[in-house]
C-alpha positions in Angstrom: 20.2 -5.7 16.0 20.1 -5.5 12.1 21.0 -9.2 11.9 18.5 -10.4 14.3 15.8 -8.5 12.6 16.6 -9.8 9.3 16.8 -13.4 10.6 13.1 -12.7 11.9 12.2 -11.1 8.6 13.3 -14.1 6.5 11.5 -16.4 8.8 8.1 -14.4 8.7 8.4 -13.9 5.0 9.4 -17.6 4.4 7.7 -19.9 1.9 4.6 -20.5 4.2 3.6 -16.7 4.1 4.5 -16.3 0.4 2.4 -19.3 -0.6 -0.5 -18.2 1.7 -0.5 -14.5 0.4 0.0 -15.2 -3.5 -2.1 -18.4 -3.2 -5.0 -16.8 -1.7 -4.9 -14.2 -4.6 -4.4 -17.0 -7.1 -7.3 -18.8 -5.7 -9.8 -16.0 -5.6 -8.8 -14.8 -9.1 -9.7 -18.2 -10.7 -12.8 -18.7 -8.4 -14.1 -15.0 -9.3 -13.4 -15.4 -13.1 -10.3 -13.3 -13.3 -12.3 -10.4 -12.1 -9.4 -8.0 -12.1 -9.5 -8.1 -15.8 -13.0 -8.8 -16.9 -14.2 -6.2 -14.4 -11.5 -3.6 -14.2 -13.2 -1.1 -16.6 -16.5 -1.3 -14.5 -14.2 -0.8 -11.5 -12.5 2.3 -13.1 -16.1 3.6 -14.1 -17.1 3.6 -10.3 -13.9 5.4 -9.3 -14.6 8.3 -11.5 -18.3 8.4 -11.4 -20.1 11.2 -9.3 -22.9 9.0 -8.5 -22.1 8.7 -4.9 -24.8 6.8 -2.7 -25.1 10.0 -0.4 -28.1 8.8 1.3 -26.6 5.7 2.4 -25.0 4.9 5.8 -21.4 5.7 6.1 -19.0 8.4 6.9 -17.4 9.4 3.6 -18.0 8.8 -0.2 -16.6 5.7 -1.9 -14.1 7.9 -3.6 -13.1 9.4 -0.4 -12.7 5.9 1.1 -10.4 4.9 -2.0 -8.5 8.1 -1.6 -8.0 7.5 2.1 -6.7 3.9 1.3 -4.4 5.2 -1.6 -3.3 8.0 0.9 -2.0 5.0 3.0 -0.8 2.7 0.1 1.1 5.2 -2.2 3.9 6.1 0.1 7.7 5.5 0.4 7.0 2.0 -0.9 6.5 3.4 -4.3 9.8 5.3 -4.6 12.0 3.9 -1.5 10.3 0.4 -1.4 10.8 -0.3 -5.0 14.5 1.0 -5.0 15.2 -1.4 -2.0 13.5 -4.3 -3.5 15.5 -3.9 -6.7 18.8 -3.4 -4.8 18.4 -6.4 -2.7 16.6 -8.8 -5.3 17.8 -7.3 -8.6 15.4 -6.1 -11.4 13.5 -9.4 -11.4 12.1 -8.2 -7.9 9.8 -5.7 -9.9 8.3 -8.7 -11.9 7.6 -10.5 -8.7 5.8 -7.1 -7.4 3.8 -7.3 -10.7 2.6 -10.9 -10.1 1.8 -10.3 -6.5 -0.2 -7.1 -7.4 -2.2 -8.8 -10.2 -3.3 -11.7 -7.9 -3.4 -9.2 -5.0 -6.3 -7.2 -6.8 -8.6 -10.2 -6.2 -7.6 -10.4 -2.6 -8.2 -6.4 -2.3 -11.7 -7.0 -3.8 -12.4 -9.6 -1.3 -11.2 -7.2 1.5 -13.4 -4.2 0.3 -16.6 -6.5 0.0 -16.2 -8.1 3.3 -15.5 -4.9 4.9 -18.9 -3.4 3.8 -20.6 -6.8 4.5 -19.7 -6.9 8.3 -19.3 -3.3 9.3 -20.9 -1.8 12.4 -21.9 1.5 13.8 -21.0 3.0 17.0 -23.2 5.3 19.3 -22.3 8.3 17.4 -23.2 6.8 14.0 -19.8 6.3 12.9 -18.4 3.3 11.0 -16.7 0.6 12.8 -15.1 -1.9 10.3 -12.3 -3.7 8.7 -10.9 -7.2 9.2 -11.4 -7.4 12.9 -15.2 -7.0 12.3 -15.5 -9.4 9.5 -13.3 -11.9 11.7 -15.6 -11.3 14.5 -18.9 -11.1 12.9 -18.1 -13.5 9.9 -15.9 -16.2 11.3 -17.4 -15.8 15.1 -13.6 -15.4 16.4 -12.9 -12.5 18.5 -9.5 -14.1 19.6 -8.1 -14.0 16.2 -9.9 -10.5 15.6 -8.1 -9.0 18.6 -4.7 -10.5 17.3 -5.3 -8.7 13.7 -6.1 -5.5 15.5 -2.9 -5.7 17.9 -0.5 -6.4 14.7 -2.7 -3.3 13.1 -1.5 -0.9 15.9 2.1 -2.3 15.7 2.2 -1.7 11.9 0.7 1.8 12.3 3.0 2.7 15.1 6.2 0.9 14.3 5.8 -0.1 10.7 4.4 1.6 7.7 2.6 4.4 9.6 5.4 6.4 11.1 9.0 5.7 10.9 9.4 4.7 7.1 7.3 7.7 6.1 8.6 10.8 8.2 12.2 9.3 7.8 12.0 9.3 3.9 10.5 13.1 4.2 13.3 14.2 6.2 15.8 12.5 4.0 14.1 14.2 0.8 14.0 17.5 2.3 17.7 17.4 3.5 19.1 16.1 0.1 16.7 17.9 -2.1 16.2 21.3 -0.4 19.1 21.4 2.3 16.5 21.6 5.3 17.7 20.2 8.6 16.1 17.1 9.9 15.0 18.8 13.0 13.0 21.5 11.2 11.3 19.0 8.8 10.4 16.8 11.8 8.9 19.7 13.6 6.8 20.7 10.7 5.6 17.3 9.6 4.6 16.6 13.3 2.7 19.8 13.4 0.8 19.0 10.2 0.0 15.6 11.1 -1.4 16.6 14.4 -3.7 19.2 12.7 -5.2 16.8 10.3 -5.4 13.6 12.5 -6.9 15.2 15.4 -9.9 16.2 13.0 -10.8 12.6 12.3 -11.8 10.6 9.1 -13.6 13.3 7.5 -10.7 15.8 7.6 -8.3 12.9 6.7 -10.6 12.0 3.7 -10.9 15.8 2.7 -7.1 16.0 2.5 -6.7 12.8 0.7 -9.1 13.5 -1.8 -7.2 16.7 -2.9 -3.6 15.6 -2.4 -3.6 12.0 -3.8 -4.9 12.7 -7.3 -2.3 15.7 -7.4 0.7 13.8 -6.0 0.0 10.6 -8.3 -0.4 12.8 -11.4 2.8 15.1 -10.9 4.8 11.7 -10.4 3.2 10.0 -13.4 3.9 12.9 -15.9 7.5 13.1 -14.5 8.0 9.3 -15.3 6.5 9.8 -18.6 8.8 12.1 -19.4 12.1 10.0 -18.5 10.6 7.1 -20.5 10.1 9.3 -23.6 13.5 10.6 -23.5 15.0 7.0 -23.0 12.7 5.1 -25.1 15.2 3.2 -26.6 16.3 1.5 -23.4 12.7 0.6 -22.6 12.6 -2.8 -24.4 16.0 -4.0 -22.9 14.9 -2.8 -19.4 11.6 -4.8 -19.5 13.5 -7.9 -21.0 16.2 -7.8 -18.2 13.3 -7.5 -15.5 11.8 -10.6 -16.8 15.0 -12.6 -17.4 16.3 -11.7 -13.9 13.0 -12.6 -12.3 13.6 -16.4 -13.0 17.4 -16.5 -13.5 19.0 -13.3 -11.8 22.6 -14.8 -11.6 22.7 -15.3 -15.3 21.1 -12.0 -16.0 23.3 -10.0 -13.6 26.2 -12.2 -12.9 27.1 -14.1 -9.8 28.7 -10.9 -8.2 25.5 -9.7 -7.3 24.7 -12.6 -5.2 21.0 -12.6 -5.9 19.0 -15.7 -6.1 15.5 -16.7 -7.5 14.1 -17.0 -3.9 15.6 -13.6 -2.8 14.4 -11.7 -6.0 10.5 -13.3 -5.3 10.8 -12.7 -1.7 11.9 -9.0 -1.8 9.4 -8.4 -4.9 6.5 -9.9 -2.9 7.2 -8.3 0.4 7.9 -4.8 -1.0 4.8 -5.2 -3.1 2.8 -5.7 -0.2 4.4 -3.1 1.9 3.5 -0.7 -1.3 -0.1 -1.8 -2.1 -1.0 -3.9 0.9 -3.1 -6.3 -0.7 -3.9 -9.1 1.9 -2.6 -6.9 4.6 -6.0 -5.9 5.8 -5.4 -2.2 6.1 -7.5 -0.9 3.2 -10.9 -2.5 4.4 -10.7 -0.3 7.4 -11.2 2.7 5.1 -13.3 1.0 2.8 -15.8 0.2 5.7 -16.5 4.0 5.9 -17.8 4.3 2.3 -21.4 5.5 2.0 -22.6 2.5 0.0 -24.9 -0.6 0.4 -23.3 -2.8 -2.0 -20.5 -4.8 -0.7 -19.3 -5.9 -4.2 -19.3 -2.4 -5.7 -16.9 -1.3 -3.0 -14.9 -4.3 -3.5 -14.3 -3.3 -7.2 -13.5 0.3 -6.1 -11.0 -1.0 -3.6 -9.6 -3.4 -6.1 -8.4 -0.3 -8.4 -6.2 0.7 -5.3 -3.6 -2.0 -6.1 -3.9 -1.1 -9.8 -2.9 2.3 -9.4 -0.4 1.7 -6.7 1.8 -1.1 -8.0 0.7 -1.7 -11.6 1.2 1.9 -12.5 3.3 3.9 -10.1 5.3 1.2 -8.6 6.1 -0.1 -12.2 7.1 3.3 -13.5 9.7 3.9 -10.6 11.1 0.5 -11.2 11.6 0.8 -15.0 13.2 4.2 -14.6 15.7 2.7 -12.0 16.4 -0.2 -14.4 16.7 1.5 -17.8 19.1 4.1 -16.5 21.2 1.4 -15.0 21.3 2.8 -11.6 20.5 -0.4 -9.9 24.2 -1.5 -10.2 25.4 1.7 -8.2 26.3 1.6 -4.6 23.1 3.8 -3.9 20.0 2.6 -2.1 16.5 4.0 -1.2 15.3 7.3 -2.3 19.0 8.2 -3.1 19.1 5.5 -5.7 15.4 6.6 -7.3 16.7 10.2 -7.2 19.9 9.4 -9.3 17.8 7.5 -11.7 15.8 10.4 -12.3 18.5 12.8 -12.4 20.0 10.8 -15.2 17.0 9.9 -17.0 15.4 13.4 -17.1 16.3 16.0 -19.9 17.1 18.4 -16.9 18.8 16.6 -14.0 17.7 19.1 -11.0 13.9 19.0 -12.1 14.2 15.1 -12.2 15.7 15.3 -8.5 12.8 17.6 -7.4 10.1 15.4 -8.9 11.3 12.6 -6.7 11.8 14.6 -3.7 8.4 16.6 -3.8 6.5 13.2 -4.9 8.2 11.6 -1.8 7.1 14.2 0.6 3.4 14.1 -0.6 3.3 10.3 -0.8 4.8 9.9 2.8 2.7 12.4 4.3 -0.7 11.1 3.2 0.4 7.6 4.2 1.1 9.0 7.9 -2.6 10.3 7.7 -4.2 7.1 6.4 -2.4 5.1 9.0 -3.2 7.1 11.9 -6.7 6.3 11.1 -6.2 2.6 10.6 -4.4 2.3 13.8 -7.0 4.4 15.7 -9.7 1.8 14.6 -7.7 -1.1 15.8 -6.7 0.4 19.2 -10.5 1.3 19.5 -11.4 -2.2 18.9 -9.1 -3.6 21.2 -9.5 -1.0 24.2 -12.3 1.0 23.3 -12.9 4.8 22.4 -11.0 5.9 25.7 -7.8 4.6 24.2 -8.0 6.5 21.0 -6.8 9.8 22.2 -3.7 8.4 23.9 -2.9 6.5 20.8 -3.0 9.6 18.7 -0.7 11.5 21.0 1.9 8.7 21.0 1.4 8.2 17.2 2.3 11.9 16.7 5.3 11.8 19.1 6.6 8.6 17.0 6.2 10.9 13.8 8.6 13.2 15.3 11.2 10.8 16.4 11.0 8.6 13.0 13.3 11.2 11.3 16.2 10.2 13.4 16.1 6.5 13.0 18.1 4.1 10.6 16.5 3.5 7.2 17.5 -0.1 7.0 16.2 -1.1 10.5 12.8 0.6 9.6 12.1 -1.3 6.6 13.1 -4.5 8.1 10.9 -4.0 11.1 8.1 -2.9 8.8 8.3 -6.0 6.8 8.1 -8.1 10.0 4.8 -6.5 11.5 3.2 -6.4 7.9 3.7 -10.1 7.5 2.2 -11.0 11.1 -0.7 -8.6 10.3 -1.5 -10.5 7.0 -1.9 -13.8 8.5 -5.2 -13.5 10.5 -6.6 -11.3 7.7 -5.8 -14.1 5.1 -7.3 -16.8 7.4 -10.4 -14.7 7.3 -10.9 -14.3 3.6 -10.2 -18.1 3.0 -12.6 -18.9 6.0 -15.2 -16.5 4.4 -14.7 -17.4 0.8 -18.4 -18.6 0.1 -19.6 -15.2 1.4 -17.5 -13.5 -1.1 -18.5 -15.8 -4.0 -22.3 -15.3 -3.0 -22.3 -11.8 -2.7 -20.2 -11.3 -6.0 -22.8 -13.7 -7.8 -26.0 -11.7 -6.5 -24.4 -8.4 -7.4 -23.5 -9.1 -11.0 -26.7 -11.0 -11.4 -28.7 -7.7 -10.3 -26.6 -5.7 -12.7 -27.6 -8.0 -15.5 -31.3 -7.8 -14.7 -31.1 -4.1 -14.8 -29.4 -3.7 -17.9 -32.3 -6.0 -19.3 -35.1 -4.1 -18.0 
């Protein structure tokens, strides 16, 4: 089974998808004037501003929409995904995660913009949005929209949403706190049910509180590791860059890592982590209380910045500077060992990883429940949402007992399939993206002149 899934994974994540994914980001970056650099300060200002458009249509604030999206993106990919990428592709895989994330910020901007531009409202006044709606209303292609929604349901149920997250939580609780898997599975399943059955507003409320806390705790822990190993940081970064282009020379032929493997693992794990181009984040972005598509695009763009440029980078640098990437360990165990060696008090380093992993994974489960709910609602109507939630909660429970290798390979496959119709839509609607962007920034200039 593993060999078969690996073959399918290599086929899905072959050169065509890599070119399509990174190429879309590169194209948007140049056409938008390197917006992820020139407008990053403005985007961060919007994120931390309390100037929510509370009188506008929508379900939650723009910050709440970002936190909901971040709750889904900041997950096991930031701890386990980075470790598996470096283990399979060498330290150079982290460099390709950076490249994919940089250009992915432009893609994430486009997704957030289109989510607001083409969203709809149901009979209850709740938002219906995401790629299926900008494919339907922008490209006028319901067939492609339903394909996207189908893949979205599969990613939610069998990819990022359930198995990868709860499996990592169970492993962290077992190794870090000696709690039996069955106990963790019961507790996590119960908590997920209590939150997700409350809908987007409850998910958003939990995410707004948990996401800043969990990210802050993890970042502080990494900074301490880096400060206590400052001398190794320049060599670690140098190794990451060298092995990105010539991994065999940097690591030795015994590792069996090639340039293509390093790039493939870096890009695919980067997408698993920050979801740029995947089409998930715009489902949350569509719920924001705003009337400006471009403004929400900027706010959405920061999700990739926080997720990969900051958090994934920190995890990867710790793994490389401690030298643990050469060990026999993989996944959460590899990251935990790196923190134990790098942190001045080994036990605290271990707890930082395990506690961070639990929070990261739990909020990802919540966010992806919402994504899957909207996708199944688009395909089969509101009557399908409740059965979906029950099945989702059931899969959360059984995810604790599955193999980690098969989980991540399966997640990679459905991620790639989900990205394809979304990227087609972004390219097809590129003129709308450029037009909305120009209108918005021209209006900002006029306001600043008056």
